[in-house]
N, C-alpha and C positions, 0 to 999 in steps of 0.2 A: 502493500501497499504505499503510497505517493502523501510523502509526509508535504504541509501548505503551512507556510510562514506568509502571514499576513501582515504585512511592512510596508516602507514606502521610502523612495530611493534619498529623500534628502538626512534620515534617520539613522544616525550614529550609533544606538540604540538594537535599531532592527540589522544593521550594516553587524555587528557582532554576532547574533545570531544565526544570520543570514551566510556567513564567511565560516563559523565554524559546521553549518550545516555542506556547504558547498567543497568546504576541504577534506571532510571525514568521508567522504565518497558514500553517504547514503542518499538515499532518492526521496528528494522534495523539489517544491515549487513554490513561486514566490505568488501572493496573493497581495492587489496592488489595493490600501486606503489609502482614499484620497483627504490625508488628513487637512489640509489645507482648505479642500471647501466643503469639511464641515464634517468628511465621513464616521471618524472614531465618538461623535458625542449621536448617532444618529438611533433607535432605539433597537433598529437591526445589529451593530455592531457594538453596542451591551449588552447586548446578550451574549455575545461570545465573549465579550472583556466588560466584564463592570467597572472596569479602572476607566476604562474610557483611553485605552493608551495604543501605541503599537511598539515592541511586533509582541506578534500572537501567534503560540505554533500547535497545531492538529496533527495529533499521529494515530487512528483509529480513532478511539474514544480517548484516550489522553489530549487533554486541552491544558498547556501552561504562559504565563504570560509574564514577563520579566528576562532581560534578556542572560542572565546572568543561574537563572533556573532551567532555561534554553538552552543554553551553555552544556549544562553539567548533565541532562537529559542526552543531549546528544554524545555524549564523553562517554556515562553508561552504554547507550545502545553500539555507540563503536569499537568503545577501546582505546578513544582517541584523545590527548590534550588535557588529562587531568594529571598529569605525573607518570612517573618511575617506580618512587617510591610513598608512602606513610607520608615522611617527610614532605615529598615535593607536594603531595594533595593539599596539605593543609594550607603550604606558602601560595600553589596558585590559588588559595581560595584568599586568604589576606589578602594578595594582589588586585584578584578581580573586587574583593570590596575596597582597595584604596582607593581604585581608578573609579568604581561607582562613586565612591567619594568625593573623592581633591580631583580630577579631573575629567571623565565625560562629562559629567551632570553643570559642571559648571564649563567644561569646551563646549557642552550643548546651547547652553544659554546664555554663552560670550555670542555663540555665530548667528544666532536666531534674532539676540536683538541690534545686532549690525547687520546681519544681511535678508532678515524677514520679514522684521515692520517698517512701515513708511518713517523717513528720514526725522519727519518732526513730532514720533513719538520715540524712537530712540533715548534713553534714559542716558544724558553725555556724562553725569556724574557716578552709575553703575556701572560702565561699562569698564573705564581704568583701574576700578579695583578689582572686580574681574578679574580681568587678563594680572594685575599685580599679583592673583592668590594663583590664578593658573600658571605664570615662571616660575613660583612655587615648586608647583606639580613638575612642572618639567624639569627642574632645578633635581630635583628629587630622583627622577626615573632615567635623565642623565646621565649623573651620579650612580648608579647600583648596575646599569648596563657598561662601565667601563671594563674592557677585557671580558663582555661576557656578547654571547649569539642573542640570546634570547634572555626571559627577567626571572623562568624557572628551569633550570635541569641543559641538557644538552641537544632539546627539541623543541618545537613550538603545544602552546599549552592554553589554555585559555584564558591563562594571565598577556599572553602574549595579543590573545582575540580581544579582549578585553579592552583594553590598555590603547590598541590602537584604532579605538573604534570612531573615533571622530578626527585621526588625523592626517589621512588621504584626502578629506574633500576641500576644492580650492576656494572655497570663500574664504576671505578673509578675518579671522579674528583673534590675531595677536600671536600664531605659531607660524615660525616659518622655520621648516627643518635644515635649511640651512647651517642657520646657527648651534646647532645642536649634534654634532657629531656620531655621536653613539646612539642618539635617537632613529638619526637618520640612515645611518647603518639599520640599524635592527627592521628600520619600513622597509628597507630593502628585503631584508632576510623575511620577511613575510612574503611583498608581492612576488618576489620566487620562487613561491612555495608553486609547486602542478595548484592546476583550477581558480587559482588567483583571480578575484577578478573587483576593481576600483569600482566603490558601494552605487556609483551611477550606473556600470554597468553589468552587474548583480542583480540592481534590485527597480522594479517599474515605479519615475518619480522623479522627475528632476525641475531643478527652476526653471529650464528651456521648454521645461513641457508648461508652464504658467509664462510663461514670459509673452 
């Protein structure tokens, strides 16, 4: 049975789930959620996910939301991305939780404020504050990746798939990978994986579609 992932291309959290599915080799397909058209707030979608968010994964009778949960499901089903030992398993989880709190949540919000809100509604004081917090997160990741190809262990894990979620997007939000050589190298390691695709190629929906 084909796994369905309700998602949209602009969503870095959707990308985390889509990329995990894509690289796992599991049979899956994206289902477009017209988030900017209000689809996630419709009664039909709220029946799928009462949180009104994407992504949502449906695999037969299994229905899951939240990217980290979906990533763990992919790991349990495919045997990939979870680390090779108990210690690595907890270290992967530590970085997934760090990313959700310190990196992706703030990158997603900053990118949204800077690119998807009308110019006259962009909060001039909030954006630099968020960028400052993001810079601290980049420093943490950059330092950790010194001398490492991957965040945990010797291969790609959910830690990498989670932390990279927003870092391939072209819209400006205060991240220039050229300024962070270790992060830049690590992102190339991920994009060199067989089957890797850019978020706008992996999932339906992009700013160009709404232009």
